[in-house]
C-alpha positions, -999 to 999 in steps of 0.1 A, spaced: -27 -205 -355 -38 -212 -319 -17 -198 -291 -21 -209 -255 -26 -183 -228 -8 -196 -198 -8 -188 -161 25 -169 -155 52 -182 -132 40 -177 -97 64 -162 -70 81 -184 -45 59 -198 -17 27 -192 -39 13 -226 -50 -18 -214 -68 -40 -184 -77 -77 -177 -81 -90 -164 -114 -112 -134 -106 -120 -115 -138 -119 -120 -175 -116 -87 -194 -122 -103 -227 -148 -129 -240 -146 -154 -268 -147 -137 -301 -132 -104 -288 -101 -89 -305 -71 -84 -284 -37 -68 -289 -3 -81 -278 4 -74 -241 -32 -63 -234 -44 -76 -200 -68 -105 -206 -75 -117 -170 -67 -110 -134 -54 -137 -110 -56 -131 -73 -29 -145 -50 -24 -142 -13 -9 -108 -16 -13 -92 -50 -34 -94 -82 -15 -105 -112 -23 -94 -148 -21 -120 -176 -12 -102 -209 -20 -114 -243 10 -133 -258 1 -120 -293 -25 -99 -312 -55 -118 -324 -89 -131 -314 -97 -149 -281 -112 -181 -294 -119 -202 -262 -118 -197 -225 -108 -229 -206 -109 -215 -170 -139 -196 -157 -140 -169 -130 -134 -185 -95 -112 -213 -109 -80 -222 -89 -51 -223 -113 -13 -231 -110 17 -218 -128 19 -229 -165 -17 -240 -167 -36 -231 -199 -63 -204 -193 -75 -198 -229 -68 -202 -266 -60 -173 -288 -61 -172 -326 -31 -151 -337 -34 -125 -365 -13 -127 -396 12 -99 -404 -13 -84 -429 -42 -84 -404 -20 -68 -377 -9 -40 -401 -45 -34 -412 -57 -33 -375 -29 -8 -367 -38 15 -396 -52 48 -384 -89 56 -391 -94 88 -410 -120 103 -387 -105 97 -353 -106 126 -329 -75 139 -312 -81 120 -280 -85 86 -297 -51 91 -315 -34 85 -281 -27 47 -277 -36 35 -242 -29 2 -226 -57 -13 -204 -39 -4 -171 -34 32 -183 -71 34 -194 -81 22 -160 -60 49 -142 -74 76 -165 -110 65 -160 -107 62 -122 -92 97 -119 -114 113 -146 -83 125 -166 -80 138 -201 -52 118 -218 -47 145 -244 -32 168 -218 -6 143 -205 27 140 -222 36 105 -232 72 92 -229 66 59 -246 72 50 -282 54 74 -306 41 94 -277 24 64 -260 13 70 -224 28 48 -198 16 42 -162 46 63 -150 34 92 -172 -1 91 -156 12 86 -121 36 115 -124 8 137 -138 -14 128 -108 14 135 -84 20 170 -98 -17 176 -99 -20 167 -62 9 190 -53 -7 219 -72 -40 213 -54 -22 210 -20 -7 245 -25 -42 259 -27 -51 246 8 -43 267 38 -17 252 63 -32 233 92 -28 250 125 -7 231 150 -36 227 173 -55 210 145 -27 189 131 -36 162 107 -31 126 118 -1 107 106 -9 92 72 15 67 56 -1 65 22 -33 74 6 -52 42 9 -82 28 -8 -116 27 10 -123 1 36 -131 -34 23 -162 -35 1 -192 -52 16 -218 -66 -8 -250 -45 -7 -279 -64 6 -312 -51 -7 -340 -46 18 -375 -31 19 -387 -1 38 -381 2 75 -418 -3 81 -415 -40 71 -399 -55 103 -400 -92 94 -374 -89 66 -339 -100 78 -318 -100 46 -283 -116 45 -259 -126 18 -231 -153 18 -200 -144 -2 -167 -163 -5 -137 -149 14 -110 -134 -8 -76 -150 -9 -61 -119 7 -86 -118 34 -81 -155 41 -44 -150 43 -47 -121 66 -69 -141 89 -44 -170 88 -15 -148 97 -33 -130 125 -43 -163 141 -8 -176 136 5 -145 155 -18 -150 184 -13 -187 187 25 -189 182 38 -158 200 37 -146 236 23 -112 226 22 -82 249 17 -45 243 32 -15 261 20 21 257 33 56 259 23 91 247 43 116 227 40 154 225 40 161 187 44 199 191 80 201 181 75 178 151 45 199 139 64 232 144 94 218 124 72 205 97 53 238 94 85 258 93 102 238 65 75 220 45 72 245 17 110 246 12 112 208 15 85 204 -11 100 229 -35 134 212 -33 124 175 -33 90 177 -51 73 157 -24 54 167 6 69 165 41 46 143 61 49 129 96 56 93 87 93 100 78 98 112 114 84 80 128 104 58 104 136 77 114 127 75 151 120 37 148 153 30 131 172 49 158 154 28 185 160 -4 165 197 3 165 198 7 202 177 -24 208 186 -49 181 164 -77 196 133 -58 184 147 -60 149 152 -97 151 130 -128 145 127 -163 157 133 -193 134 125 -225 153 151 -225 181 173 -199 165 172 -161 168 180 -142 136 194 -107 142 189 -86 111 218 -62 103 195 -41 80 163 -21 85 134 -30 62 104 -11 76 69 -23 66 41 3 64 7 -13 69 -19 -1 44 -56 -8 43 -70 -15 8 -104 -25 -6 -90 -60 -8 -76 -61 27 -45 -53 47 -11 -52 29 23 -42 41 47 -26 15 83 -26 27 108 3 27 141 -16 19 172 -4 37 152 25 52 182 36 73 199 45 40 170 69 30 168 105 40 135 122 48 128 129 11 136 94 1 112 80 27 84 103 17 88 96 -20 88 59 -14 55 62 5 40 83 -23 51 56 -48 35 29 -27 3 49 -26 3 53 -64 9 16 -69 -18 7 -44 -44 28 -62 -32 14 -96 -31 -22 -83 5 -26 -95 22 -36 -62 45 -66 -67 57 -94 -45 90 -76 -42 72 -46 -27 56 -68 -1 80 -96 9 102 -95 39 104 -67 64 120 -66 99 97 -42 117 62 -28 109 45 5 116 7 7 114 -14 39 117 -49 35 130 -50 73 135 -61 79 99 -94 62 108 -98 81 141 -84 54 164 -74 67 198 -58 36 212 -53 0 200 -31 -31 204 -16 -39 170 -11 -76 162 24 -89 152 33 -94 115 51 -128 117 79 -136 117 87 -101 130 87 -98 168 74 -62 171 50 -37 156 45 0 163 9 13 164 3 51 159 -30 68 167 -48 101 162 -32 134 173 -55 151 198 -51 183 219 -49 174 256 -40 192 288 -5 184 300 17 197 328 49 215 318 70 232 344 42 232 369 17 247 344 -12 231 326 -9 237 289 -26 223 258 -5 201 235 -11 179 205 -6 144 220 -5 110 203 -7 76 220 18 50 208 15 12 212 43 -13 208 32 -50 206 61 -74 209 69 -111 213 78 -117 249 97 -149 239 124 -127 224 119 -92 238 119 -84 275 95 -58 290 124 -36 299 136 -35 263 101 -29 249 95 0 273 129 16 266 124 12 229 91 31 230 107 58 252 135 62 227 109 68 199 92 93 222 124 112 229 134 113 192 100 128 183 98 153 211 133 165 203 136 161 165 172 174 166 182 139 177 172 126 143 188 154 124 221 155 143 223 117 150 227 121 187 
């Protein structure tokens, strides 16, 4: 019996998707819920699982095709109950590792991280490994490895890092001959990915439709670094997550947003929408392009909750499992060019938001304190804002508030 493999229901505001990779070819056996094909949308990659076990008989849409929700991608010849039982019967000479059933997404995680599935405890049916099992194992492994690394001295503090991101966008390799042949000028034309095209569209929209300005300030990170070094071991032992710098910046931003609600607002035609909640976007660079996962109701999260959410976003980013719910919305965005070594930049707005905070690398610099020149770890901050809604006075005071909260972290802890 032939079964149609359909494009799943696409999220609201997404009209179509691009078929990017078939994982099976006609004649291949498939199992129910096994990923058959990847579809790329403007923000995420969607997996299309097999609706039943059987054999893929015909592919109707090739790689690069534009498809819409409900469209037929392929035909699948379903197995009978007897064939399914026979396929599920264990082989007598399987080794211990092959006894562990793995879904395609789990196999990909294990292969990418060079893991031995036999040492990971599965929580699924009959000991089946799930993505959560593998991600939890990776998290614990990273924590154990981090404990073997000596603490970073305050003078050499690591830059703020929101999540572990994928490498910068992959550029196709263009083959060339030796340097001695000077008349070769190779180039290669490749189509722009949907995500890259969407990023380009939104950046142009921000520049063309907003009166964008940027204000700058600097912050002495010494007190945050000292506080983190003093409590990070106890924090990690209690909450099972590392204490990073990003939770301090999220907390400081929320405090500043509460004082200056216009910066947490957005413009809708001739109306201003003041948001009574704080959904903070954390800009992340992936191999596919820029994405912005959102911390929902970030004001309701403590430091541990923020750090755990960021770790979860990092795991989802590496596994390619971010969903539209992870990315949609947001009232304010934080981006960190410091992880790439940026000293100073002007971040571009993330429409329809009216402001974005840019963080940069922490560097030791001479500063004057009480008439004396001392060395302190300094970070430059940048706030880009829509001048149609936010006045310069508000933008400057907003950034000064963040500076004050970070230079005296007791403000964040004591809510003063």
